[in-house]
C-alpha positions in Angstrom: 127.9 86.0 105.1 130.2 87.3 102.2 128.8 88.2 99.1 130.2 86.1 96.0 131.6 88.0 92.8 128.0 87.3 91.1 126.3 88.8 94.1 128.6 91.8 94.2 127.7 92.5 90.4 124.2 91.4 90.7 123.6 94.1 93.8 126.0 96.7 92.8 123.3 99.3 92.4 121.5 98.6 95.5 125.1 98.2 97.6 126.2 101.8 96.2 123.1 103.6 97.9 123.7 104.8 101.3 120.1 103.9 102.4 120.8 100.0 101.7 124.8 99.0 101.0 126.3 96.0 102.0 124.6 95.6 105.3 121.0 96.3 103.9 121.3 93.6 101.3 122.4 91.2 103.6 119.3 92.2 105.3 117.1 91.9 102.4 118.5 88.0 101.9 117.7 87.1 105.0 114.2 88.2 104.9 110.9 86.6 104.4 107.8 87.9 102.3 104.5 86.2 101.6 102.7 87.2 98.6 99.1 86.5 98.7 97.3 86.4 95.0 100.1 85.9 92.1 97.8 88.1 89.9 97.8 91.6 88.4 99.2 92.9 91.9 101.5 90.1 93.1 103.2 89.5 89.6 105.1 93.0 89.8 105.6 92.3 93.5 106.9 89.3 93.1 109.4 90.0 90.2 110.7 92.8 91.7 111.3 91.3 95.3 113.2 88.4 93.4 115.4 90.6 91.6 116.0 92.9 95.2 117.2 90.1 96.7 114.6 89.2 99.0 115.8 85.8 100.3 112.7 83.7 101.0 109.5 84.6 99.1 106.5 82.6 99.5 103.4 83.0 96.8 100.1 81.2 97.6 97.3 80.9 95.2 95.0 78.5 94.1 94.2 79.3 90.6 95.5 78.0 87.0 96.7 80.7 84.5 94.2 81.7 82.1 94.8 83.8 78.9 92.8 86.5 80.3 95.2 86.7 82.5 98.1 87.5 80.5 96.9 90.9 79.7 98.4 92.6 83.3 99.8 89.5 85.2 103.2 89.5 83.9 105.0 86.9 85.7 103.5 84.2 83.9 103.2 83.9 79.9 101.1 82.2 77.1 103.2 78.8 77.3 102.0 78.5 81.3 98.6 78.6 80.3 97.0 75.8 82.4 100.0 75.8 84.8 99.3 76.5 88.6 100.0 80.4 89.1 102.3 79.7 92.2 104.2 77.3 89.8 104.5 79.8 87.1 105.5 82.3 89.1 108.1 80.3 90.9 109.9 79.8 87.8 109.7 83.3 86.3 111.4 84.3 89.8 114.0 82.2 89.9 115.0 82.8 86.7 115.2 86.3 87.6 117.6 85.5 90.6 118.6 82.4 91.5 119.8 83.8 94.8 116.0 83.5 96.1 113.8 80.7 97.1 110.6 80.9 96.2 108.2 78.6 98.5 104.9 77.9 96.6 101.6 77.4 98.4 99.0 75.9 95.8 95.8 76.9 97.8 92.7 79.2 98.7 93.8 81.3 101.4 90.8 80.6 104.1 90.5 81.3 107.9 91.7 77.7 108.4 94.9 78.2 106.8 96.1 81.7 106.6 97.8 81.9 110.3 100.1 78.8 109.5 100.8 80.5 105.8 101.3 83.9 107.6 103.5 83.0 110.7 107.1 82.5 109.4 107.1 85.9 107.5 108.4 89.3 107.9 106.0 91.1 105.6 102.9 90.3 103.7 101.3 91.5 100.5 97.8 91.3 99.8 97.3 90.7 96.2 94.1 89.6 96.3 91.1 90.6 93.9 88.3 90.7 96.3 86.9 91.9 99.9 86.7 88.8 101.6 90.3 88.3 101.4 91.3 91.4 102.0 89.1 91.7 105.3 91.0 88.0 106.0 94.3 89.0 105.7 93.9 92.2 107.7 92.2 90.4 110.3 94.9 87.5 110.7 97.8 89.7 110.4 96.6 92.1 113.0 95.8 89.3 115.2 99.5 87.9 114.5 101.1 91.4 114.8 102.3 91.3 111.1 102.7 94.0 108.8 101.3 93.7 105.4 100.4 95.8 102.3 97.2 96.4 101.0 96.0 97.5 97.6 93.5 97.3 95.0 92.6 98.4 91.5 89.8 98.5 88.9 89.4 100.4 85.6 92.2 102.6 85.7 92.4 103.4 89.4 94.7 101.9 92.0 95.1 102.6 95.9 97.4 101.2 98.5 98.2 101.1 102.3 100.5 99.6 104.8 99.6 98.6 108.1 102.4 98.2 110.9 101.3 96.7 114.0 101.2 99.7 117.0 101.7 102.5 114.1 98.4 103.4 112.5 95.1 102.1 111.2 94.2 98.8 110.3 92.1 98.1 107.1 89.1 97.7 109.0 89.5 101.0 110.5 89.4 102.6 107.2 86.5 100.3 105.4 85.2 98.5 108.5 83.1 95.6 107.0 82.8 93.6 103.6 80.4 95.3 101.1 77.0 92.9 100.3 78.3 90.2 97.5 78.0 91.7 94.2 77.7 95.3 95.2 80.7 96.4 93.7 81.5 95.3 90.2 84.5 93.2 89.2 87.1 93.6 87.0 85.4 91.2 84.6 82.5 93.6 84.5 84.4 96.9 85.0 87.5 96.1 83.5 91.0 96.8 84.6 94.1 98.4 82.5 97.0 95.7 82.7 99.2 98.4 83.6 97.5 99.5 86.7 98.9 96.5 88.4 102.1 97.1 87.4 102.0 100.5 89.3 100.5 99.7 92.4 101.9 96.2 92.6 105.4 97.8 92.3 104.6 100.0 95.0 103.8 97.5 96.9 107.4 95.8 96.7 108.7 99.4 97.5 107.0 98.9 100.8 108.0 95.5 101.5 111.7 96.7 100.7 111.5 100.1 103.0 109.8 97.8 105.8 112.6 95.1 105.4 115.7 97.9 105.7 113.9 100.1 107.9 114.2 103.1 105.8 111.9 106.2 104.7 108.4 106.4 105.4 105.8 103.9 104.7 102.2 104.5 103.8 101.3 103.8 107.6 98.1 106.0 108.1 98.0 106.8 104.5 96.1 106.0 101.6 97.5 106.5 98.1 95.4 106.9 95.4 96.4 107.1 92.0 93.8 108.0 88.6 96.1 106.8 85.7 93.7 108.9 83.4 94.4 112.1 85.1 98.3 110.8 86.0 97.3 112.4 89.8 98.5 110.7 93.1 96.6 111.6 95.9 98.1 111.1 99.7 95.2 111.3 102.1 96.0 110.8 106.0 93.9 108.8 107.2 92.1 108.8 110.8 94.3 107.6 113.8 93.5 103.8 114.9 89.9 103.5 115.5 89.0 102.8 119.0 86.1 100.4 119.0 87.8 98.7 115.8 86.4 94.8 116.4 89.8 93.9 115.4 92.2 96.2 116.5 90.6 98.5 118.7 90.9 98.8 122.4 88.5 96.1 123.0 88.2 93.7 120.2 85.3 91.6 119.4 86.6 89.6 116.6 88.3 86.4 118.1 88.1 84.4 115.2 88.9 84.2 111.7 85.9 84.4 109.5 85.6 83.5 105.4 83.2 86.3 104.1 81.0 85.5 100.8 83.2 85.6 97.5 82.7 88.7 95.1 86.1 88.5 92.8 87.9 91.5 91.7 86.1 94.2 93.7 89.8 95.6 95.0 88.4 98.0 97.9 86.4 100.6 96.2 
């Protein structure tokens, strides 16, 4: 493919980077990323991936925009209240970059449909706010050998890690099993500062871009944590893949996907 004059202008700051160049930008334009959750994490990830020129971006979310979302979910505006989040996100993303094809999936992601949702994508971003969804995304991606970025935010804290098949531990290696429902406070109960989504969601977009380009070091085998009050990042080395992990271990015991009991906005803390 040859760039148009408008594309040369739009992606000029990428093209002059030796790590990207015209070849890398073409890779991005031919890539496919699925974002599960169009909320606090998914919003900045969606906007930056669209701006970067990732050619096809799927967005899966069953919710409608609520006024309480707007403190952190920047892909939506006040005029979008009551609108399906995936349609609001699609409008914003395509307004940022008409090169990008945005595919909305207005549905709850479940054990029944997740395999079909992720199968055609190169990378998955977990922008969900609850443990059941995070374990489901992990298990589905491990089974399908799909790389994904996990993240969670609450109060003034955030964390993320990246799973790549065959390289390092999966989410279940680190966190094992979902906690009992209501064992962890929700964002509604504990609160979350809006800019936390911007910090951590943007880092998820960065992980996706690096993976698609094949450049840099991913957070594979590491957990990156951020404390906004002390302005401290910590990059924690994780143990090697757990041999008896029930999903990615030597002898997996999980062979079917499961929907766990829901508890919103617990992240992974």
